[in-house]
C-alpha positions in Angstrom: -19.6 3.7 -3.0 -15.8 3.6 -2.3 -14.0 0.5 -3.7 -10.3 -0.2 -3.2 -9.0 -3.3 -5.0 -5.4 -4.4 -4.3 -3.3 -6.6 -6.5 0.3 -7.7 -7.0 1.0 -9.7 -3.9 2.6 -13.1 -4.0 5.5 -15.3 -2.9 9.0 -13.9 -3.3 12.4 -14.8 -2.2 14.3 -12.6 0.3 15.9 -9.8 -1.6 13.3 -9.8 -4.3 10.8 -7.2 -5.4 7.0 -6.8 -5.8 4.8 -4.0 -6.9 1.4 -3.7 -5.3 -1.4 -1.7 -6.9 -4.6 -0.3 -5.5 -7.3 0.7 -7.9 -9.7 3.1 -6.4 -13.2 4.2 -7.4 -16.2 6.0 -5.9 -14.5 9.2 -4.9 -12.4 12.0 -6.3 -9.1 10.1 -6.1 -6.9 13.0 -7.0 -8.1 15.1 -4.0 -7.1 12.7 -1.2 -4.1 11.3 0.6 -3.8 7.5 0.3 -2.2 4.9 2.6 -0.7 1.4 2.5 -1.0 -0.6 5.7 0.1 -4.1 6.5 -0.8 -6.7 9.1 1.4 -9.7 9.9 0.1 -12.8 11.7 -0.4 -12.1 15.4 0.5 -8.4 15.0 -1.4 -5.2 14.8 -2.0 -3.5 11.5 0.6 -0.8 10.9 1.0 2.1 8.6 3.6 1.4 5.9 3.5 4.4 3.6 1.4 7.5 2.8 1.2 9.8 -0.2 -0.5 13.1 -0.4 -3.1 14.0 -3.1 -0.7 15.3 -5.7 2.1 13.0 -4.7 4.3 15.8 -3.4 4.8 14.4 0.1 5.4 10.8 1.3 5.8 9.1 4.6 7.4 5.7 5.3 7.6 3.3 8.2 11.2 3.4 9.4 11.8 -0.3 8.7 10.9 0.2 5.0 12.7 3.5 4.3 15.0 3.1 1.3 13.4 -0.1 0.2 9.7 0.8 -0.5 8.4 3.6 -2.7 4.8 4.8 -2.7 3.5 6.5 -5.8 0.2 7.3 -7.5 -1.2 7.9 -11.0 -4.2 10.2 -10.6 -5.2 9.7 -14.2 -5.6 6.0 -13.4 -7.0 6.4 -9.9 -4.3 4.0 -8.7 -1.8 4.0 -5.9 1.3 1.8 -6.0 3.8 0.4 -3.5 7.1 -0.7 -5.0 8.8 -3.1 -2.6 12.5 -3.9 -3.1 15.0 -5.9 -1.1 12.2 -7.7 0.6 12.8 -9.4 3.9 11.0 -12.1 5.8 9.8 -9.5 8.2 7.8 -7.9 5.4 5.5 -10.9 5.2 2.0 -9.7 5.8 -1.3 -8.9 4.3 -1.0 -5.4 2.7 -4.1 -3.1 2.6 -4.9 0.0 0.8 -6.7 2.7 2.8 -8.4 5.9 1.8 -9.6 8.4 1.0 -7.7 9.6 4.2 -9.6 12.1 6.3 -12.9 11.5 4.7 -16.1 9.9 6.1 -15.8 7.6 3.1 -12.5 6.1 4.2 -12.4 2.4 3.5 -10.1 -0.6 3.5 -9.4 -2.8 0.5 -9.6 -6.6 0.8 -5.9 -7.0 1.2 -3.2 -8.8 -0.8 -0.9 -11.4 0.7 2.9 -10.8 0.5 5.0 -13.7 1.6 8.8 -13.5 1.7 10.4 -16.9 2.0 13.1 -19.0 0.5 
């Protein structure tokens, strides 16, 4: 049974930083691409960042390029999203999704990120 557990969200001032974590279990984590999505109130869920199985290739939503960094530790079955220079527009619930391309693909429960002064 796939489980994805996000943590690290919270309230931060504009310009601040947060690091989200997603602890995965129930599948061979090191074999699969993983994703971070987000959903702001009244908006559709959007793909924020992707990282391939060995971490060699990443993808970012244009609006977060240069500010967010996705990474993974396959020894810990965990994927991270380092978010710097946060803006009010980054306020959303952030979700981990994976294993990408598998019938086992699942969503985590989400973690709230609020950027406000």
